[in-house]
VOPAGU-2260 file (C-alpha; in pm, 1 decimal, decimal comma):
REM VOPAGU-2260
SITE   aa  ch    i         X         Y         Z
SITE  MET   A    0    1147,0    2675,0   -2175,8
SITE  LEU   A    1     883,0    2840,4   -1966,8
SITE  ALA   A    2     771,8    2719,9   -1615,5
SITE  ALA   A    3     438,8    2597,0   -1751,3
SITE  GLU   A    4     612,4    2404,7   -2029,2
SITE  ARG   A    5     849,0    2235,6   -1782,4
SITE  ARG   A    6     565,2    2147,5   -1568,9
SITE  ASP   A    7     397,9    1969,9   -1848,1
SITE  HIS   A    8     720,9    1800,0   -1938,8
SITE  LEU   A    9     766,1    1677,7   -1591,5
SITE  LEU   A   10     413,3    1549,8   -1571,0
SITE  GLY   A   11     449,6    1359,3   -1897,4
SITE  LEU   A   12     788,2    1197,6   -1790,1
SITE  LEU   A   13     594,1    1072,9   -1469,1
SITE  ALA   A   14     316,2     940,8   -1679,7
SITE  ARG   A   15     541,1     773,9   -1958,1
SITE  GLU   A   16     829,0     656,3   -1749,4
SITE  GLY   A   17     700,7     634,6   -1397,7
SITE  LYS   A   18     977,6     864,7   -1258,3
SITE  VAL   A   19    1159,8    1171,5   -1289,5
SITE  VAL   A   20    1545,7    1188,0   -1255,8
SITE  ALA   A   21    1634,9    1565,0   -1188,0
SITE  LYS   A   22    1988,3    1551,3   -1328,8
SITE  ASP   A   23    1880,3    1382,0   -1653,2
SITE  VAL   A   24    1593,0    1636,8   -1685,6
SITE  ALA   A   25    1834,2    1922,1   -1639,0
SITE  ALA   A   26    2076,5    1799,8   -1883,0
SITE  ASN   A   27    1817,7    1730,4   -2147,8
SITE  LEU   A   28    1665,3    2071,8   -2117,5
SITE  GLY   A   29    1977,4    2280,8   -2044,3
SITE  ILE   A   30    1862,6    2412,5   -1708,1
SITE  SER   A   31    1999,8    2375,6   -1350,7
SITE  GLU   A   32    1898,2    2083,4   -1126,6
SITE  ASP   A   33    1795,5    2356,3    -877,9
SITE  SER   A   34    1522,7    2454,6   -1134,4
SITE  VAL   A   35    1395,1    2106,5   -1173,3
SITE  ARG   A   36    1394,4    2048,4    -800,2
SITE  ARG   A   37    1199,8    2371,8    -762,1
SITE  ASP   A   38     956,1    2261,9   -1023,9
SITE  LEU   A   39     917,2    1911,3    -841,3
SITE  ARG   A   40     856,1    2090,8    -504,9
SITE  ASP   A   41     571,1    2279,2    -651,2
SITE  LEU   A   42     412,0    1967,0    -814,4
SITE  ALA   A   43     455,3    1774,0    -497,9
SITE  ALA   A   44     285,1    2071,8    -300,6
SITE  GLU   A   45      -5,9    2026,2    -541,8
SITE  GLY   A   46     -17,1    1661,7    -468,9
SITE  LEU   A   47      92,0    1576,3    -825,7
SITE  CYS   A   48     405,7    1380,8    -752,8
SITE  GLN   A   49     592,9    1226,1    -468,1
SITE  ARG   A   50     955,8    1364,3    -428,1
SITE  VAL   A   51    1227,2    1113,9    -362,6
SITE  TYR   A   52    1617,7    1143,2    -352,2
SITE  GLY   A   53    1720,7    1264,5    -701,2
SITE  GLY   A   54    1392,3    1326,5    -841,3
SITE  ALA   A   55    1016,9    1222,4    -813,6
SITE  LEU   A   56     775,9     932,0    -851,4
SITE  PRO   A   57     407,5     923,0    -934,9
SITE  VAL   A   58     195,5    1000,2    -619,5
SITE  SER   A   59     -37,1     739,1    -497,9
SITE  PRO   A   60    -415,4     803,2    -524,2
SITE  ALA   A   61    -461,5     604,7    -214,2
SITE  VAL   A   62    -355,7     876,1      21,4
SITE  VAL   A   63    -696,0    1046,7      40,0
SITE  ASP   A   64    -898,8    1003,3     346,9
SITE  TYR   A   65   -1082,6     675,0     437,6
SITE  ALA   A   66   -1416,2     788,1     298,5
SITE  ALA   A   67   -1284,9     898,1     -26,9
SITE  ARG   A   68   -1068,2     587,9     -80,9
SITE  GLN   A   69   -1388,6     375,4     -74,3
SITE  SER   A   70   -1467,3     498,4    -433,9
SITE  VAL   A   71   -1118,8     454,3    -552,9
SITE  ALA   A   72   -1095,6     148,0    -782,2
SITE  PRO   A   73   -1357,4     -65,6    -611,8
SITE  ASP   A   74   -1346,5    -326,1    -862,7
SITE  GLY   A   75    -986,4    -387,5    -838,4
SITE  LYS   A   76   -1002,7    -406,5    -472,2
SITE  GLN   A   77   -1280,8    -667,0    -485,1
SITE  LYS   A   78   -1054,0    -874,2    -715,4
SITE  VAL   A   79    -758,9    -836,8    -482,7
SITE  ALA   A   80    -982,8    -918,6    -200,2
SITE  SER   A   81   -1116,7   -1240,6    -337,2
SITE  ALA   A   82    -764,9   -1365,7    -412,4
SITE  ALA   A   83    -645,0   -1270,0     -52,4
SITE  ALA   A   84    -940,4   -1427,2     118,5
SITE  ALA   A   85    -842,2   -1759,4     -67,2
SITE  LEU   A   86    -521,9   -1767,6     128,3
SITE  VAL   A   87    -688,9   -1798,8     477,0
SITE  ARG   A   88    -716,7   -2147,4     563,4
SITE  PRO   A   89    -970,7   -2321,3     800,8
SITE  GLY   A   90    -832,5   -2307,7    1141,8
SITE  GLY   A   91    -565,5   -2057,3    1054,5
SITE  THR   A   92    -485,6   -1730,1    1206,3
SITE  VAL   A   93    -460,6   -1409,6    1001,7
SITE  ILE   A   94    -347,8   -1062,1    1082,8
SITE  LEU   A   95    -570,2    -837,6     866,2
SITE  ASP   A   96    -457,2    -478,2     820,3
SITE  GLY   A   97    -683,1    -176,4     804,8
SITE  GLY   A   98    -800,7      26,1     491,5
SITE  THR   A   99   -1051,4     -29,5     229,3
SITE  THR   A  100    -881,6    -321,9      51,1
SITE  ALA   A  101    -871,5    -500,4     394,1
SITE  LEU   A  102   -1218,1    -431,4     451,6
SITE  ALA   A  103   -1311,3    -585,2     120,2
SITE  VAL   A  104   -1109,8    -897,8     225,5
SITE  ALA   A  105   -1323,6    -922,6     549,0
SITE  HIS   A  106   -1639,2    -912,7     342,3
SITE  ALA   A  107   -1485,1   -1178,6      96,9
SITE  LEU   A  108   -1406,7   -1425,1     370,4
SITE  PRO   A  109   -1668,4   -1710,7     372,9
SITE  ARG   A  110   -1928,4   -1645,1     654,0
SITE  ASP   A  111   -1881,7   -2012,8     774,6
SITE  LEU   A  112   -1501,3   -1995,4     790,2
SITE  ALA   A  113   -1358,1   -2119,3    1112,2
SITE  CYS   A  114   -1054,4   -1888,9    1174,0
SITE  THR   A  115    -889,5   -1630,3    1398,0
SITE  VAL   A  116    -862,9   -1276,1    1275,9
SITE  ILE   A  117    -625,9   -1027,7    1447,2
SITE  THR   A  118    -684,0    -659,6    1335,6
SITE  HIS   A  119    -616,5    -308,7    1453,9
SITE  SER   A  120    -915,5    -189,1    1249,8
SITE  PRO   A  121   -1247,4    -144,0    1412,3
SITE  THR   A  122   -1427,6    -132,1    1073,0
SITE  VAL   A  123   -1268,0    -455,0     971,7
SITE  ALA   A  124   -1361,9    -625,8    1320,0
SITE  ALA   A  125   -1724,6    -500,0    1282,0
SITE  ALA   A  126   -1736,2    -644,9     929,1
SITE  LEU   A  127   -1680,2    -987,3    1080,0
SITE  LEU   A  128   -1924,3    -971,2    1370,9
SITE  ASP   A  129   -2172,8   -1181,9    1158,8
SITE  HIS   A  130   -1921,8   -1453,3    1102,7
SITE  PRO   A  131   -1997,5   -1694,3    1378,4
SITE  GLN   A  132   -1690,1   -1927,3    1355,5
SITE  ALA   A  133   -1433,2   -1647,6    1333,0
SITE  GLU   A  134   -1260,2   -1560,2    1654,7
SITE  LEU   A  135   -1169,8   -1183,5    1656,1
SITE  PHE   A  136    -897,3    -999,6    1841,6
SITE  LEU   A  137    -898,2    -615,3    1812,7
SITE  LEU   A  138    -577,9    -447,6    1893,4
SITE  GLY   A  139    -622,6    -105,3    2056,7
SITE  GLY   A  140    -436,5     232,4    2051,9
SITE  ARG   A  141    -485,7     573,4    1934,2
SITE  ILE   A  142    -713,9     576,3    1636,5
SITE  PHE   A  143    -573,0     720,7    1323,1
SITE  LYS   A  144    -890,9     840,3    1159,9
SITE  HIS   A  145    -742,2     878,7     823,3
SITE  SER   A  146    -736,0     511,1     778,9
SITE  ALA   A  147    -962,0     402,0    1068,3
SITE  VAL   A  148    -701,6     202,2    1247,0
SITE  ALA   A  149    -508,4     208,5    1577,2
SITE  CYS   A  150    -148,9     333,4    1583,8
SITE  GLY   A  151     100,4     450,5    1810,5
SITE  ALA   A  152     299,8     296,6    2115,9
SITE  ALA   A  153      11,2     109,8    2268,2
SITE  ALA   A  154     -95,9     -46,0    1944,6
SITE  VAL   A  155     255,2    -157,0    1848,0
SITE  GLU   A  156     306,9    -299,1    2188,2
SITE  ALA   A  157     -17,7    -502,6    2140,2
SITE  ALA   A  158      92,5    -635,2    1815,2
SITE  GLN   A  159     410,1    -765,5    1958,7
SITE  ASN   A  160     213,7   -1004,4    2173,8
SITE  VAL   A  161      38,4   -1190,9    1893,2
SITE  SER   A  162     132,8   -1443,0    1629,0
SITE  ALA   A  163     -23,6   -1560,4    1304,8
SITE  ASP   A  164      24,8   -1775,8    1001,7
SITE  LEU   A  165     -50,5   -1499,1     757,3
SITE  CYS   A  166     -57,1   -1129,4     739,6
SITE  LEU   A  167    -262,9    -941,0     470,0
SITE  LEU   A  168    -102,6    -595,4     447,8
SITE  GLY   A  169    -225,2    -283,6     291,1
SITE  VAL   A  170      -1,5      -9,6     143,2
SITE  THR   A  171     -67,1     320,1     -66,9
SITE  GLY   A  172     230,4     274,9    -294,8
SITE  VAL   A  173     419,1     -15,8    -465,1
SITE  HIS   A  174     728,1      78,1    -665,0
SITE  PRO   A  175    1050,6    -122,1    -754,8
SITE  GLU   A  176    1276,9     149,2    -617,0
SITE  ALA   A  177    1085,8     315,9    -354,4
SITE  GLY   A  178     948,9     -13,5    -215,3
SITE  LEU   A  179     620,1     -56,2     -16,3
SITE  THR   A  180     504,4     287,6     113,7
SITE  THR   A  181     234,0     460,0     301,3
SITE  GLY   A  182     139,7     823,4     391,2
SITE  ASP   A  183     200,9     816,7     776,1
SITE  ALA   A  184     505,6     747,1     976,4
SITE  GLU   A  185     313,5     577,7    1267,8
SITE  GLU   A  186     100,6     369,8    1044,5
SITE  ALA   A  187     409,7     263,6     861,3
SITE  ALA   A  188     543,6     149,4    1197,2
SITE  MET   A  189     239,2     -35,2    1279,1
SITE  LYS   A  190     237,4    -224,2     959,0
SITE  ARG   A  191     598,7    -336,4    1037,0
SITE  ALA   A  192     501,9    -452,6    1369,3
SITE  LEU   A  193     207,9    -650,4    1225,1
SITE  ALA   A  194     412,7    -793,3     950,7
SITE  ALA   A  195     674,9    -897,8    1198,9
SITE  ARG   A  196     424,8   -1135,5    1375,0
SITE  ALA   A  197     338,4   -1343,0    1085,2
SITE  ALA   A  198     493,0   -1654,2     914,6
SITE  ASP   A  199     393,4   -1502,0     572,4
SITE  THR   A  200     308,0   -1154,5     467,5
SITE  TYR   A  201     127,2   -1082,9     153,2
SITE  VAL   A  202      72,6    -726,9      21,7
SITE  LEU   A  203    -264,1    -606,2     -95,0
SITE  ALA   A  204    -233,7    -372,3    -400,9
SITE  SER   A  205    -486,2    -296,0    -653,0
SITE  SER   A  206    -348,8    -173,9    -983,4
SITE  GLU   A  207    -386,6     208,2    -903,0
SITE  LYS   A  208    -106,5     169,1    -643,5
SITE  ILE   A  209     144,7      -4,4    -863,8
SITE  GLY   A  210     425,7     220,4    -984,3
SITE  THR   A  211     338,6     491,4    -719,0
SITE  ALA   A  212     505,7     613,0    -399,0
SITE  SER   A  213     403,1     768,8     -74,2
SITE  ARG   A  214     618,9     933,4     194,0
SITE  PHE   A  215     706,6     663,1     430,0
SITE  ARG   A  216     853,9     322,9     359,6
SITE  VAL   A  217     683,6      24,7     522,4
SITE  LEU   A  218     897,8    -292,3     445,1
SITE  PRO   A  219    1178,3    -404,8     215,9
SITE  TRP   A  220    1086,1    -656,4     -42,7
SITE  GLU   A  221    1268,6    -941,3     130,8
SITE  LYS   A  222    1045,3    -919,1     425,2
SITE  THR   A  223     733,4   -1003,7     208,1
SITE  SER   A  224     606,0   -1332,9      87,5
SITE  GLY   A  225     446,8   -1193,1    -215,0
SITE  LEU   A  226     212,9    -927,6    -374,6
SITE  ILE   A  227    -159,3    -964,5    -479,1
SITE  THR   A  228    -261,5    -736,1    -761,1
SITE  ASP   A  229    -500,2    -708,0   -1033,4
SITE  ALA   A  230    -250,3    -512,3   -1236,3
SITE  ASP   A  231    -165,9    -644,6   -1583,4
SITE  PRO   A  232      90,3    -929,8   -1537,8
SITE  HIS   A  233     286,6    -756,9   -1820,8
SITE  ASP   A  234     273,7    -418,5   -1680,2
SITE  PRO   A  235     646,8    -297,2   -1686,8
SITE  VAL   A  236     635,7    -225,4   -1311,7
SITE  VAL   A  237     504,9    -571,9   -1238,0
SITE  GLU   A  238     784,2    -731,7   -1453,9
SITE  GLN   A  239    1027,8    -529,0   -1264,6
SITE  LEU   A  240     897,7    -656,3    -935,0
SITE  LYS   A  241     909,6   -1019,9   -1076,2
SITE  ALA   A  242    1273,9    -953,2   -1159,5
SITE  LEU   A  243    1334,2    -871,4    -792,6
SITE  GLY   A  244    1220,9   -1235,4    -708,1
SITE  LEU   A  245     895,3   -1123,0    -580,0
SITE  GLU   A  246     592,1   -1370,2    -604,3
SITE  ILE   A  247     308,6   -1213,0    -787,5
SITE  LEU   A  248     -46,5   -1353,0    -722,6
SITE  SER   A  249    -256,8   -1236,7   -1008,1
SITE  ALA   A  250    -614,5   -1127,3    -900,6
SITE  ASN   A  251    -751,7   -1123,7   -1246,4
């Protein structure tokens, strides 16, 4: 099989099955695992897959920069945001992550809601300036411009000094095997720090993130309270997540 044919075969497997297992592909095609791994390296270099131990997973479309992400699945993000905003109770305290879905949550919060919002996102904080009854706490640190959030040691330290009823956490990839992932190590560490300070953590994931993976793991499933998504409840990946015991809040 020619290299171009192997490439098409691998991309087809990712689309149909949601993963590539290198040893299985090698056995089916009668080629070496080294050849498969080399093909996967080439595809990963082009941003067409996310390599993991033993093979590859579909790459998340949410790893592009902040400005570009605003045009990715806007309808799905609005649905997820509306469902997430309904979890914020009057008088409650919520840690609101950064990113475009979290920004949509900020816009979805009722303007007259009396609550406390803790965030490390300047854009989320700015979106809530016209909410007269919302107390705002902005956690500072080095600004990671890709996601418009504060990260690094100073931001993590600031996060360790707050507490909340609820954390609404954004990720770029949601996969039964790879777990919850994002594209930057420091951002992943910050997300863990935020989630650790809330009684409940719900993950915000519009449908394009379901079944995909990025480079850095954020949290194990047992550290989350549930997943808010607009994905089809009968999607095979969603069914696998349910089988893990994860609560799925449908945003449809």
